[in-house]
C-alpha positions in Angstrom: 156.5 143.3 113.2 159.1 139.7 113.2 158.3 136.5 115.0 160.6 134.2 116.6 159.3 130.9 117.6 160.7 129.9 121.2 161.1 126.1 121.0 159.0 126.7 125.2 156.8 129.2 124.6 155.5 129.3 120.9 155.6 132.2 118.6 156.5 135.7 120.1 157.9 139.5 119.5 161.4 139.7 118.7 161.6 142.3 121.0 160.8 139.2 123.7 164.2 137.9 122.7 167.9 138.6 124.1 170.6 138.0 121.6 173.4 135.9 123.1 176.1 135.4 120.8 177.6 133.1 118.6 177.2 129.5 120.1 180.6 127.5 119.1 182.0 124.8 121.5 183.6 125.4 125.0 187.0 124.1 125.2 187.7 122.5 128.4 188.4 125.3 131.4 190.7 123.1 133.4 193.0 122.3 130.1 192.5 125.3 127.6 195.5 128.0 127.6 194.4 131.6 128.6 194.3 132.3 125.2 192.0 129.8 124.0 189.6 130.8 126.9 189.8 134.1 125.6 189.5 133.6 122.1 186.1 131.4 122.8 184.8 134.8 125.2 185.7 137.3 123.3 186.0 136.5 119.5 183.0 135.3 117.4 184.1 134.2 112.8 181.1 137.1 112.0 180.4 134.9 108.8 178.0 135.7 106.4 175.4 133.0 106.2 173.7 130.6 108.1 174.9 130.5 111.5 173.9 128.9 115.0 173.3 131.4 118.2 172.2 131.5 121.9 169.0 133.5 122.6 167.0 133.9 125.4 163.2 134.5 126.1 163.7 137.4 128.6 160.1 136.3 130.3 160.9 133.1 131.5 164.5 133.3 131.3 165.2 130.1 128.7 167.8 129.7 126.4 168.1 127.9 123.2 169.7 128.2 120.2 168.8 129.5 116.8 170.2 128.8 113.0 170.1 132.4 111.8 170.9 133.7 108.2 173.4 136.6 109.0 172.6 138.4 105.7 168.8 137.7 105.1 168.5 138.3 108.8 165.9 134.9 108.2 165.7 132.2 111.6 165.8 129.3 109.9 164.8 127.1 112.7 165.0 127.4 116.9 165.9 124.3 119.2 166.6 123.2 122.5 170.0 122.8 123.7 169.5 119.1 124.5 169.9 118.8 120.7 173.3 119.5 121.3 173.8 118.8 125.1 174.1 115.2 126.9 175.6 116.2 129.9 176.1 119.3 132.6 180.0 120.6 132.6 180.7 121.6 136.3 183.2 124.3 136.5 184.2 123.6 140.0 184.3 120.4 142.1 182.4 119.6 144.4 182.8 120.9 147.9 184.5 118.2 149.7 182.8 116.8 153.2 184.9 117.8 156.2 186.0 115.0 158.3 185.4 115.6 162.1 
């Protein structure tokens, strides 16, 4: 049985997780081109070696990052996204109050 350590829930069977794709920096959705956005959404480097990936613990819906060696499938470490992200990105401005 393969075990993955969830940063929130501790060691769990790998079957409790869903792979979320390769971690990469998101381009600014307001200023990037359609091509840059499509590249971000649909393409991955698919590199051999250690990569950062998004994973989700299904039972708790907790998303986290893992560093995994793609050749050996060894999970090197898992960690909370707060180690990478310092602020929330808003995709849409908040609705304006209607002056009456």
